[in-house]
C-alpha positions in Angstrom: -9.5 -41.4 16.9 -10.1 -44.7 15.2 -7.4 -47.3 16.1 -6.2 -50.3 14.4 -4.9 -52.3 17.3 -3.7 -55.1 15.0 -1.5 -52.6 13.2 -0.3 -51.2 16.4 0.8 -54.5 17.7 2.7 -55.2 14.6 4.4 -51.9 14.7 5.3 -52.0 18.2 6.4 -55.7 18.2 8.6 -54.8 15.2 10.3 -52.0 17.4 10.9 -54.5 20.3 12.0 -57.3 18.0 14.6 -55.1 16.4 16.1 -54.2 19.8 15.9 -57.6 21.4 15.1 -56.0 24.8 13.6 -52.7 26.0 15.2 -49.8 27.8 14.3 -51.3 31.1 16.5 -54.2 30.7 13.5 -56.7 30.3 13.4 -59.4 27.5 10.4 -59.0 25.2 7.2 -60.2 27.1 3.5 -59.2 27.4 3.0 -55.8 29.2 2.0 -56.3 32.9 1.5 -52.6 34.0 -1.6 -50.4 33.6 -3.9 -50.4 30.7 -3.7 -47.3 28.6 -7.0 -46.4 26.9 -6.1 -43.2 25.2 -4.0 -39.9 25.4 -5.3 -36.4 25.0 -4.3 -34.7 22.9 -3.5 -37.6 20.4 -1.8 -35.5 17.9 -0.2 -32.0 17.5 1.3 -29.9 14.8 5.1 -29.9 14.6 6.7 -26.7 15.9 4.2 -26.0 18.6 4.7 -25.2 22.5 5.1 -27.7 25.3 2.0 -29.9 25.7 0.2 -31.4 28.7 -0.8 -35.1 28.0 -3.8 -36.4 29.9 -3.9 -40.1 30.1 -7.2 -42.2 30.6 -7.0 -45.9 31.5 -6.8 -48.2 34.5 -4.3 -49.7 36.9 -2.4 -46.5 37.6 -0.5 -46.1 40.8 1.0 -43.1 42.5 4.5 -44.0 41.2 3.3 -44.2 37.4 5.6 -42.4 35.1 4.7 -41.5 31.7 7.2 -42.4 28.8 7.5 -41.0 25.2 9.3 -43.4 23.0 10.5 -45.1 26.1 11.9 -41.8 27.5 10.6 -40.6 30.9 8.3 -37.5 30.9 7.8 -35.2 33.8 4.6 -36.9 35.4 2.0 -35.6 37.9 -0.3 -38.1 39.5 -3.3 -36.7 41.5 -4.8 -38.8 44.2 -7.8 -38.6 46.6 -5.7 -37.7 49.3 -3.6 -35.2 47.5 -6.3 -33.4 45.3 -5.1 -30.6 43.1 -1.4 -31.3 43.5 1.1 -33.9 42.4 1.1 -36.7 44.9 4.4 -37.7 46.6 5.6 -41.3 45.9 4.5 -42.5 49.3 0.9 -41.3 48.9 -1.7 -44.0 49.7 -4.8 -42.5 48.1 -6.5 -43.7 45.0 -5.4 -42.2 41.6 -7.7 -39.5 40.1 -5.7 -38.4 37.0 -2.3 -38.9 35.4 -0.8 -36.0 33.4 2.6 -35.4 31.8 4.5 -32.5 30.3 5.6 -33.1 26.7 8.5 -30.6 25.8 8.2 -28.7 22.5 11.5 -30.2 21.4 10.0 -33.8 21.2 7.2 -32.5 18.7 9.7 -30.3 16.6 9.5 -32.7 13.5 6.6 -34.7 12.0 6.4 -38.3 12.9 4.6 -41.1 14.8 5.6 -41.7 18.3 4.2 -44.0 21.3 3.1 -43.1 24.7 3.2 -45.7 27.6 3.3 -45.8 31.3 5.9 -47.4 33.6 5.3 -48.3 37.2 7.1 -50.5 39.8 7.0 -54.1 39.4 8.5 -57.4 41.0 8.6 -61.0 40.3 9.3 -63.1 37.3 7.2 -62.3 34.1 6.4 -58.6 35.0 7.8 -55.4 33.4 5.4 -52.6 34.8 4.8 -51.4 31.2 1.4 -50.5 29.9 0.3 -51.0 26.4 1.6 -48.4 23.9 -0.7 -45.8 22.3 0.3 -43.9 19.1 0.8 -40.1 19.2 1.2 -38.4 15.8 3.0 -35.0 15.0 1.8 -33.6 11.8 3.3 -31.3 9.3 2.2 -27.7 9.9 -0.8 -26.9 7.8 -0.3 -24.2 5.0 -1.9 -21.0 5.6 -4.8 -19.5 3.6 -3.6 -16.5 1.4 -5.1 -13.0 1.4 -5.2 -10.6 -1.6 -5.1 -6.9 -0.6 -4.7 -5.5 -4.2 -3.9 -6.3 -7.9 -2.2 -4.0 -10.3 -3.1 -3.5 -13.0 -6.9 -4.3 -12.5 -7.9 -3.4 -16.1 -6.9 -3.7 -19.7 -8.4 -3.1 -23.1 -9.7 -6.0 -25.0 -7.0 -7.2 -27.5 -4.2 -5.9 -25.3 -0.8 -7.6 -25.3 0.1 -9.8 -22.3 0.2 -8.1 -19.0 2.4 -8.5 -16.0 0.1 -8.7 -13.0 1.4 -7.7 -9.5 -0.6 -9.2 -6.6 0.0 -7.9 -3.1 -1.2 -9.8 0.1 -0.2 -12.1 2.7 0.6 -15.8 3.3 1.9 -16.6 -0.1 4.1 -19.7 -0.4 7.5 -19.6 -2.2 8.1 -21.9 -5.0 10.5 -23.6 -2.8 7.8 -24.8 -0.5 7.4 -28.7 -0.7 3.6 -28.0 -1.8 5.0 -26.3 -5.0 4.1 -22.7 -3.9 1.0 -20.5 -4.4 -0.8 -20.6 -7.5 -2.5 -17.7 -9.3 -6.0 -18.6 -10.8 -7.7 -16.6 -13.4 -11.5 -17.4 -13.4 -14.0 -16.4 -16.2 -16.1 -19.1 -17.5 -13.3 -21.4 -17.0 -10.3 -21.3 -14.6 -6.8 -20.9 -15.8 -3.6 -21.1 -13.8 -1.3 -18.0 -14.6 2.3 -18.3 -15.1 4.1 -17.1 -11.9 7.3 -15.3 -12.6 8.3 -14.1 -9.1 6.9 -14.6 -5.6 7.5 -13.6 -2.1 5.5 -14.0 1.1 3.6 -10.7 0.3 3.9 -10.1 -3.5 3.4 -12.3 -6.6 4.1 -11.4 -10.1 2.3 -13.5 -12.8 1.6 -13.1 -16.5 -1.8 -12.6 -18.0 -1.6 -13.8 -21.6 -3.0 -12.0 -24.5 -5.4 -15.0 -25.2 -7.1 -14.0 -21.8 -7.7 -10.5 -22.9 -9.5 -11.0 -26.2 -13.1 -10.1 -25.0 -14.7 -7.4 -22.8 -16.0 -8.6 -19.4 -14.6 -9.4 -16.0 -12.4 -12.0 -14.5 -11.5 -12.8 -10.9 -8.1 -13.4 -9.7 -7.4 -15.6 -6.7 -4.2 -17.2 -5.1 -4.5 -20.8 -4.1 -2.2 -22.4 -1.4 -2.0 -26.3 -1.9 -2.2 -28.2 1.4 1.0 -29.2 3.2 2.2 -32.6 3.0 0.0 -34.9 5.1 1.9 -38.2 4.9 4.0 -39.0 8.0 7.3 -40.6 8.1 7.4 -44.5 8.8 6.3 -46.1 11.1 3.0 -44.4 10.6 0.2 -46.8 11.2 -2.7 -44.8 12.5 -4.4 -41.8 11.0 -1.4 -40.8 8.8 -3.3 -38.0 7.2 -2.9 -34.6 9.0 -4.4 -31.2 8.5 -2.9 -30.0 5.2 -4.5 -26.4 5.5 -4.1 -24.1 2.4 -7.0 -23.2 0.3 -8.2 -20.2 -2.0 -7.9 -16.5 -1.1 -10.5 -13.8 -1.4 -11.2 -12.8 -5.1 -10.0 -9.5 -6.7 -11.6 -8.2 -10.0 -9.9 -7.5 -13.2 -12.0 -5.7 -15.9 -11.4 -6.0 -19.7 -12.6 -3.0 -21.4 -13.7 -2.3 -24.9 -11.1 -1.2 -27.3 -8.9 -2.3 -30.1 -5.4 -3.8 -29.8 -3.9 -1.6 -27.2 -0.2 -2.4 -27.8 0.4 0.9 -29.6 -1.6 2.7 -26.8 0.5 1.1 -24.2 3.7 2.2 -26.0 2.5 5.8 -26.1 1.8 5.8 -22.4 5.4 5.3 -21.5 8.0 7.4 -23.3 11.4 5.9 -24.1 13.3 6.8 -20.8 16.7 6.1 -19.5 16.5 3.7 -16.5 18.5 4.3 -13.3 21.0 1.9 -11.7 22.6 1.6 -8.3 26.4 1.7 -8.1 26.7 -2.0 -7.6 24.3 -2.8 -10.4 21.9 -4.7 -8.1 18.8 -2.3 -8.2 17.3 -0.8 -11.4 14.5 1.9 -11.6 12.5 2.4 -14.9 9.4 3.6 -16.3 6.7 1.0 -17.6 3.0 1.0 -18.4 0.5 -0.1 -15.7 -3.1 0.8 -14.8 -3.4 2.7 -17.8 -0.6 5.1 -17.0 3.3 5.3 -17.1 4.4 4.2 -13.6 8.0 4.0 -12.0 9.2 0.5 -10.9 12.3 -0.7 -9.1 13.8 -4.2 -9.6 16.1 -6.0 -7.0 18.1 -8.3 -9.4 19.9 -9.9 -6.6 23.1 -9.4 -8.4 26.1 -9.7 -6.0 23.7 -10.7 -3.1 23.7 -14.1 -1.2 21.6 -17.1 -2.3 18.8 -16.2 0.0 17.9 -13.2 -2.0 14.9 -13.4 -4.1 14.4 -11.1 -7.2 11.4 -8.8 -7.0 9.9 -5.8 -8.7 8.1 -3.1 -6.5 5.9 -0.1 -7.6 7.6 3.2 -6.8 4.9 5.7 -8.1 2.4 4.6 -5.4 0.4 6.0 -2.6 1.1 5.0 0.9 -1.5 2.2 0.8 0.0 0.8 -2.2 -2.4 2.2 -4.8 -0.7 3.0 -8.1 -0.3 6.5 -9.2 -3.4 8.0 -10.8 -1.6 9.7 -13.5 1.7 9.5 -15.5 5.1 9.3 -13.8 8.6 9.5 -15.6 12.3 10.3 -15.2 13.5 8.1 -12.5 16.9 8.7 -10.8 18.4 6.5 -8.1 20.8 7.0 -5.3 24.1 5.0 -5.2 22.8 2.4 -3.0 19.5 1.9 -4.5 17.4 2.9 -1.5 16.1 6.3 -2.7 14.5 6.8 -6.1 13.1 10.4 -7.4 10.9 10.9 -10.3 8.3 13.3 -11.6 4.7 12.5 -11.6 1.3 14.1 -12.4 -0.4 11.8 -10.0 -2.0 13.8 -7.2 -2.6 10.7 -4.9 1.1 10.0 -4.0 1.4 12.1 -0.9 -1.2 13.5 1.4 -0.3 17.1 0.9 -0.3 17.0 -3.0 -2.1 19.8 -4.8 -4.6 18.4 -7.3 -4.3 20.0 -10.7 -0.8 21.4 -10.1 0.7 19.3 -13.0 3.8 17.2 -12.6 5.8 17.3 -9.4 9.0 15.7 -8.2 8.8 13.0 -5.5 11.4 11.0 -3.6 10.6 7.4 -2.6 12.4 5.5 0.2 12.2 2.0 -1.1 13.8 0.5 2.1 16.1 -1.6 -0.2 19.2 -2.7 1.7 17.8 -1.9 5.2 18.2 -4.7 7.8 16.0 -3.2 10.5 12.5 -1.8 10.5 11.6 0.3 7.7 8.4 1.4 5.9 8.5 2.7 2.3 7.5 6.4 2.2 7.1 9.0 -0.4 7.7 12.9 0.0 7.1 15.9 -2.2 10.4 17.4 -3.3 9.5 20.3 -5.5 8.5 22.9 -2.8 10.1 26.2 -1.9 11.2 27.0 1.7 7.7 28.0 2.7 6.3 24.6 1.4 4.6 26.1 -1.7 5.3 24.6 -5.1 8.2 26.1 -6.9 6.5 26.0 -10.4 3.5 25.0 -12.3 5.4 21.9 -13.2 8.6 20.2 -11.7 10.3 17.4 -13.8 13.5 15.7 -14.8 15.0 15.2 -11.3 18.5 14.0 -10.5 19.6 12.8 -7.1 22.8 12.7 -5.4 24.7 9.5 -4.3 23.3 9.6 -0.7 19.7 10.5 -1.8 19.9 13.7 0.3 20.0 16.3 -2.5 17.7 16.5 -5.6 18.1 18.9 -8.5 15.2 19.3 -10.8 13.8 21.7 -13.5 10.6 23.8 -12.7 8.5 25.3 -15.5 5.9 27.9 -15.0 4.4 29.2 -18.3 3.5 32.9 -18.2 3.9 36.2 -20.1 5.0 38.0 -16.8 8.6 38.9 -16.6 10.0 38.6 -13.1 11.8 41.5 -11.6 15.6 41.2 -10.8 15.5 37.7 -11.5 19.1 37.4 -12.5 20.3 38.2 -9.0 17.9 36.7 -6.8 18.5 33.3 -5.2 15.3 33.1 -3.5 12.6 30.7 -4.7 10.0 32.9 -3.4 10.5 35.7 -5.5 8.4 36.2 -8.8 9.9 33.8 -11.3 7.3 33.1 -14.0 8.0 32.9 -17.6 11.3 31.1 -16.9 12.5 27.6 -16.6 14.4 27.3 -13.3 16.7 24.7 -12.0 16.5 24.1 -8.1 18.3 21.9 -5.6 16.4 20.5 -2.7 18.2 19.5 0.5 16.0 16.9 2.1 18.1 16.4 5.3 18.0 12.7 4.9 20.0 11.0 7.7 21.2 14.4 8.9 20.7 15.8 12.3 20.0 19.6 13.1 19.1 20.1 9.5 16.2 22.1 8.1 15.1 21.0 4.6 15.4 23.9 2.0 15.1 24.6 -1.7 17.7 26.6 -3.6 17.3 28.1 -7.0 20.4 28.0 -9.1 19.6 29.2 -12.6 17.0 30.7 -14.8 16.3 30.0 -18.4 14.2 32.3 -20.6 11.0 30.4 -21.4 7.8 32.0 -23.1 8.8 35.6 -22.1 7.3 36.8 -25.5 4.1 35.1 -24.8 4.7 32.1 -27.1 5.6 29.0 -25.4 8.7 27.3 -26.6 8.0 24.0 -28.4 11.4 22.5 -27.6 11.7 19.9 -25.0 13.4 21.0 -21.8 16.6 19.5 -20.6 17.1 18.6 -17.0 19.9 19.1 -14.6 22.4 16.5 -13.6 23.8 16.5 -10.0 27.1 15.0 -9.0 27.3 12.3 -6.3 28.6 14.6 -3.7 26.0 17.3 -4.7 28.7 20.0 -5.1 28.3 20.2 -8.8 25.2 20.6 -11.1 25.4 20.5 -14.9 22.9 22.8 -16.7 22.0 22.5 -20.3 21.2 25.2 -22.8 23.4 28.2 -23.6 20.8 30.7 -22.6 20.9 29.5 -19.0 21.7 32.1 -16.3 23.6 30.8 -13.5 23.0 32.5 -10.2 26.4 31.2 -8.7 29.5 33.1 -9.0 31.3 29.9 -9.4 30.4 28.4 -12.7 32.2 26.9 -15.7 31.1 26.9 -19.3 31.5 23.4 -20.6 30.7 24.4 -24.1 28.2 26.7 -25.8 25.3 24.6 -24.6 26.3 23.2 -21.1 27.3 25.0 -17.8 28.6 23.6 -14.7 27.3 25.2 -11.6 29.6 24.9 -8.5 27.1 24.9 -5.7 29.8 24.7 -3.0 32.9 26.8 -2.1 35.7 25.8 -4.3 39.5 26.0 -3.4 
């Protein structure tokens, strides 16, 4: 390290002049101890572990003590007669090396400090002090970010502004002194996207419609600015530290041919009712992304403490975070917001999904509100007791307050009329040509429980061979899962306990009533 001895002398003299005398009771005078040439290491990053300082110079004695801002450090002097160990104070050998232990607490904050040595002295005009050598503690450098995925990664030319979700690591919050991570859109020129939300592992940014006017590709990167590199006063030597930061790897965004896709995006996502947790903090909803209708959940931080950061997560995703490869609809949320059920035609959401089976019902554990370890997972809900799909398509789910029970509608178009369908409760008996309502017990958070699916109703469908053109209505399950409301007057309830609400709605009592 280059040193400005004049600047050092001015800084150190200013410190001594301000105090009038040093910590050893001596009035200001020239140092008469050892000559300290340099210290290794000469700088560290704040917040690191204990350090071992090695001093190089001349005039050291076995009683030499290393000081840090005039505070004594644990010192080890090795001599020719005590090789490999710390020599006792009465050792008479020649000094080979001088080291000292610098506790982590002394380097917890950035700043400039001074290392000296002190040794015994006597007589007027002596103080046993060496010259001071500056030691700098730098701000921790910012990390380099990494992108693992972006969603969506494509849009049609002329599309409306897109909300871009970037997943990765080492993202800096906007509260960071550097200003936080920046999202850069690179084509022939570079543009910084507007960041709307950010966490350590996810960023949401807006791609304006002006960036989607022509076909081609763009690369998306995340840039972390360097950390502050200016040390607090009195910094007199090499005050610029390693700021770190830098750009991430690049992800590709493709702009495909096509007209204005605003109407196409609108067609992808039907007008659907969002789902809300009991306290209003979490919201699940359908939106367009990656060319399909997807399910999202938003933590609004309503009612949470100031440390909460609003964020939106993708619900209809595979275990690796990949968005659903087909449309997802009809979210329903447990009372605490942790569990979200939905229907989806995407075959990539779970490993045991059957390609080409049409829409099925899934349950997603978002891990919202979990303080300990939790990994978001997705499970297939629309299966019978043997694990087979209960119908060609399952849709319109409704989840109980705890997330354990899920009611849903299964549709199997066919011209075959099932035998004795009005009395059977088993989901494994022939049941085609009917819309059926099932309740799935997932056994979530329940010991000694086996997941099972129970059919509670049948509704005539296309028994005549002509499929109905009316849109089916789904069931609604109560918070305790002891009631299920069923639409359509032609519904045949398989439970003895049922109540006709009006000509078009039945209430099935799925548990024993008093």
